[in-house]
C-alpha positions in Angstrom: 0.0 0.0 0.0 1.3 3.5 -0.8 2.2 5.8 2.1 0.5 9.2 2.7 3.0 11.0 0.6 2.3 8.9 -2.5 -1.4 9.2 -2.0 -1.2 13.0 -1.7 0.9 13.2 -4.9 -1.7 11.1 -6.6 -4.5 13.4 -5.5 -2.5 16.4 -6.7 -2.3 14.7 -10.2 -6.1 14.1 -10.1 -6.8 17.7 -9.1 -4.8 18.9 -12.1 -6.7 16.5 -14.5 -10.1 17.6 -13.2 -9.3 21.3 -13.2 -8.0 21.1 -16.8 -10.6 18.8 -18.3 -13.8 18.6 -16.2 -15.1 22.1 -17.1 -18.7 22.1 -15.8 -18.2 19.2 -13.4 -15.3 21.0 -11.7 -17.3 24.1 -11.1 -19.8 22.2 -9.0 -17.4 20.0 -7.0 -15.2 23.0 -6.1 -18.0 23.8 -3.6 -17.4 20.5 -1.7 -15.3 20.1 1.4 -11.7 19.4 0.4 -11.8 15.7 1.1 -15.0 15.1 -0.9 -13.7 17.3 -3.7 -10.4 15.4 -3.9 -12.3 12.1 -3.9 -14.4 13.1 -6.9 -11.3 14.5 -8.7 -9.8 11.0 -8.3 -12.9 9.3 -9.6 -13.0 11.8 -12.5 -9.4 11.0 -13.4 -10.4 7.4 -13.7 -13.4 8.2 -15.8 -11.5 10.6 -18.0 -8.9 7.9 -18.9 -11.6 5.5 -20.0 -13.3 8.2 -22.1 -10.0 9.2 -23.7 -9.2 5.6 -24.7 -12.6 5.4 -26.4 -12.3 8.7 -28.2 -8.6 8.3 -29.2 -7.5 7.7 -32.8 -6.8 4.2 -33.8 -8.2 0.9 -35.0 -11.3 -0.5 -33.3 -9.6 -3.6 -32.1 -6.7 -1.7 -30.6 -9.1 0.5 -28.6 -11.1 -2.5 -27.5 -7.9 -4.1 -26.2 -6.8 -1.0 -24.4 -10.2 -0.7 -22.6 -10.0 -4.4 -21.7 -6.5 -3.8 -20.3 -7.9 -0.7 -18.4 -10.7 -2.9 -16.9 -8.1 -5.3 -15.7 -6.0 -2.4 -14.3 -9.2 -1.3 -12.5 -9.6 -4.7 -10.8 -6.0 -4.6 -9.8 -6.3 -1.1 -8.4 -9.4 -2.1 -6.4 -7.4 -5.0 -5.0 -4.6 -2.6 -3.9 -2.1 -3.1 -6.8 -1.6 0.6 -7.6 1.3 0.8 -10.1 1.1 1.8 -13.7 -0.9 5.1 -13.4 -0.5 8.1 -11.2 -4.2 8.3 -10.4 -4.5 4.8 -8.9 -3.3 5.6 -5.3 -5.8 8.4 -4.9 -8.5 6.4 -6.7 -8.1 3.4 -4.4 -8.1 5.7 -1.4 -11.3 7.4 -2.5 -13.2 4.2 -3.5 -12.2 2.6 -0.2 -13.0 5.6 2.0 -16.4 6.2 0.5 -17.3 2.6 -0.1 -18.1 3.1 -3.8 -19.5 -0.1 -5.3 -17.1 -1.4 -8.0 -20.0 -2.4 -10.3 -20.6 1.3 -11.1 -17.0 1.7 -12.3 -17.2 -1.4 -14.4 -20.5 -0.2 -15.9 -18.9 3.1 -16.8 -16.2 1.3 -18.8 -19.0 -0.7 -20.5 -20.5 2.6 -21.6 -17.3 3.8 -23.2 -17.1 0.4 -24.9 -20.5 1.0 -26.4 -19.2 4.1 -28.1 -16.8 1.9 -30.1 -19.4 -0.2 -31.8 -22.8 1.5 -31.3 -23.4 4.6 -33.5 -27.2 4.8 -33.2 -30.0 3.6 -30.8 -33.3 2.1 -32.1 -35.3 2.9 -28.9 -35.2 5.1 -25.9 -34.8 2.1 -23.6 -31.6 1.3 -25.4 -30.4 4.9 -25.2 -31.3 5.0 -21.5 -29.0 1.9 -20.9 -26.2 3.9 -22.5 -27.0 7.0 -20.5 -27.0 4.9 -17.3 -23.6 3.5 -18.0 -21.8 6.8 -18.9 -23.7 9.2 -16.6 -26.1 7.4 -14.3 -23.1 5.6 -12.8 -21.4 9.0 -12.2 -24.5 10.1 -10.2 -24.4 6.9 -8.2 -20.7 7.2 -7.5 -21.1 10.9 -6.5 -23.8 10.2 -3.9 -21.5 7.9 -2.0 -19.1 10.8 -1.7 -21.8 13.3 -1.0 -23.3 11.0 1.7 -26.9 9.7 2.0 -29.0 7.5 4.1 -32.4 7.5 2.3 -32.9 4.4 0.1 -34.5 6.6 -2.6 -31.3 8.4 -3.2 -29.6 6.0 -5.7 -32.6 5.9 -8.0 -32.8 9.7 -8.0 -29.1 10.0 -8.5 -29.2 7.8 -11.6 -32.1 9.9 -13.0 -30.2 13.1 -12.5 -27.1 11.7 -14.2 -29.3 10.7 -17.1 -30.7 14.2 -17.3 -27.2 15.6 -17.5 -26.3 13.1 -20.3 -29.4 13.9 -22.3 -28.5 17.6 -22.1 -25.0 16.8 -23.4 -26.5 14.7 -26.3 -28.8 17.5 -27.3 -26.1 20.1 -27.1 -23.6 18.0 -29.2 -26.0 16.7 -31.9 -24.0 18.4 -34.7 -20.5 17.4 -33.4 -21.6 13.8 -32.8 -23.2 13.6 -36.3 -19.9 14.7 -37.8 -18.3 11.7 -36.1 -21.1 9.3 -37.3 -22.8 9.1 -34.0 -26.6 9.6 -33.7 -27.8 9.2 -30.1 -31.4 10.3 -30.4 -33.6 7.2 -30.7 -34.5 6.1 -34.2 -38.1 5.5 -33.1 -38.3 9.2 -32.3 -36.7 10.3 -35.6 -39.3 8.1 -37.4 -42.2 9.5 -35.5 -41.3 13.1 -36.4 -40.1 12.3 -39.9 -36.5 13.4 -39.3 -33.5 11.9 -41.1 -30.0 11.7 -39.5 -28.8 14.0 -42.3 -30.7 16.9 -40.7 -28.3 16.8 -37.7 -25.6 18.3 -40.0 -27.6 21.6 -40.2 -27.8 24.4 -41.0 -31.1 25.5 -39.6 -33.9 23.6 -37.8 -36.8 22.4 -40.0 -40.3 21.7 -38.6 -39.8 18.0 -38.0 -36.5 18.5 -36.2 -38.0 21.4 -34.2 -40.7 19.1 -32.9 -38.3 16.3 -32.2 -36.0 18.6 -30.2 -39.0 19.9 -28.3 -40.0 16.3 -27.4 -36.5 15.3 -26.4 -36.0 18.5 -24.2 -39.4 17.8 -22.5 -38.1 14.3 -21.7 -34.8 15.7 -20.3 -36.8 18.1 -18.1 -38.8 15.2 -16.7 -35.6 13.5 -15.6 -34.5 16.8 -14.0 -37.8 17.1 -12.2 -37.4 13.6 -10.7 -33.7 13.7 -10.2 -33.6 17.0 -8.3 -35.7 15.4 -5.5 -32.2 14.0 -4.5 -31.1 17.4 -3.2 -32.5 17.2 0.3 -31.5 13.6 0.6 -27.8 14.0 0.5 -25.6 15.4 3.3 -26.0 19.2 3.8 -22.3 19.9 3.1 -22.8 18.6 -0.5 -26.2 20.1 -1.4 -24.8 23.4 -2.8 -22.4 21.5 -5.0 -25.1 19.3 -6.5 -27.4 22.2 -7.0 -24.7 24.1 -8.8 -24.0 21.2 -11.1 -27.7 20.9 -11.9 -28.0 24.6 -12.4 -25.2 24.6 -14.9 -26.3 21.6 -16.9 -30.0 22.6 -16.9 -28.8 26.1 -17.9 -27.5 24.5 -21.1 -30.9 23.0 -21.8 -32.4 26.5 -21.3 -29.9 27.9 -23.8 -30.9 25.2 -26.4 -34.6 26.2 -26.1 -33.7 29.9 -26.2 -31.8 29.5 -29.5 -34.8 27.8 -31.2 -33.0 24.4 -30.9 -30.3 25.5 -33.3 -27.4 23.6 -31.8 -25.6 23.5 -35.1 -24.7 27.1 -35.6 -23.1 27.5 -32.2 -22.6 25.2 -29.2 -24.9 26.3 -26.4 -23.1 27.0 -23.2 -23.0 29.2 -20.1 -20.4 32.0 -19.9 -17.7 32.0 -17.2 -19.5 35.0 -15.7 -22.8 33.1 -15.5 -21.1 30.1 -13.9 -19.3 32.3 -11.4 -22.6 33.8 -10.4 -24.1 30.4 -9.9 -21.1 29.4 -7.7 -21.5 32.6 -5.7 -25.2 31.9 -5.1 -24.4 28.4 -4.1 -21.8 29.5 -1.6 -24.1 32.1 -0.1 -27.0 29.6 0.0 -29.1 31.7 -2.4 -30.5 28.6 -4.1 -33.4 26.2 -4.3 -34.4 23.4 -6.6 -37.5 25.3 -7.6 -35.3 28.2 -8.9 -34.0 25.9 -11.7 -37.5 25.5 -13.1 -38.4 29.1 -12.6 -35.3 30.1 -14.6 -36.5 27.8 -17.4 -40.0 29.3 -17.4 -38.7 32.9 -17.4 -36.6 32.2 -20.5 -39.5 30.5 -22.2 -41.8 33.4 -21.6 -39.1 35.9 -22.7 -38.5 34.1 -25.9 -42.1 33.3 -26.6 -40.7 30.0 -27.7 -41.5 26.6 -26.4 -44.6 27.7 -24.5 -46.2 29.1 -27.6 -45.2 26.3 -29.9 -43.1 28.7 -32.1 -41.1 26.9 -34.9 -37.8 27.9 -36.2 -37.5 27.3 -39.9 
């Protein structure tokens, strides 16, 4: 087992990885007590490596082999064999300290493996399986760090993670289409008469507008359920979770505000907006209801989704 110096050096590495690459995620976890923040940085470093392997250039077989090797390295790290990667000592410490079930970590690797061979999803049930693996598992992992006692918390954490992933999917439709990935369910495309070619833009035709409205409504339903998690986690973690939800749901609000045109520019929140969210979280100027009030204010201002306006 590594001594405290090696563990701290490993946490320092993980903090650097999370600060450089986590973007929206890091904004939220920065509000946590230092021990919890460091634990999630270590978990993020593990997840980032799996994602990088999946998205890296190279032949399919080579990436499959690398992910299989990474899964084996995960098992060794969980058993206390911590050589081979600077994140493993901190990762092992975090998983052990917060009793994170290994199945969530294995399921996440399975999600990255899906991206190697699955480029479209016939049904929402199949897409939900993918969202659980790459994002629901993140929510389930996080609540073990946040702390909870209520047995409802895991199911709600999974739903909130899925809400975040659906937001990412809608935001990145154009970028994913350019890579040959079409995440929205084929059954939904067929229902609204939309072809995958429309994800290349420019503009949003009537069928795609209705499809986007439908998918965003579905994402908001996951937020509405998932945000019931807030009062169920330990108090010292609630502001961080609210901030994460406020940032991700804010992207969904942006998508609605631009008439669902995610192809001309990538919807996002500015640094100033994120900073304001962090300030409000630190000062306890927040509530779950405010997230939906913000959504409704933007809808009324735009005269958009509430009035059924279409962008041609």
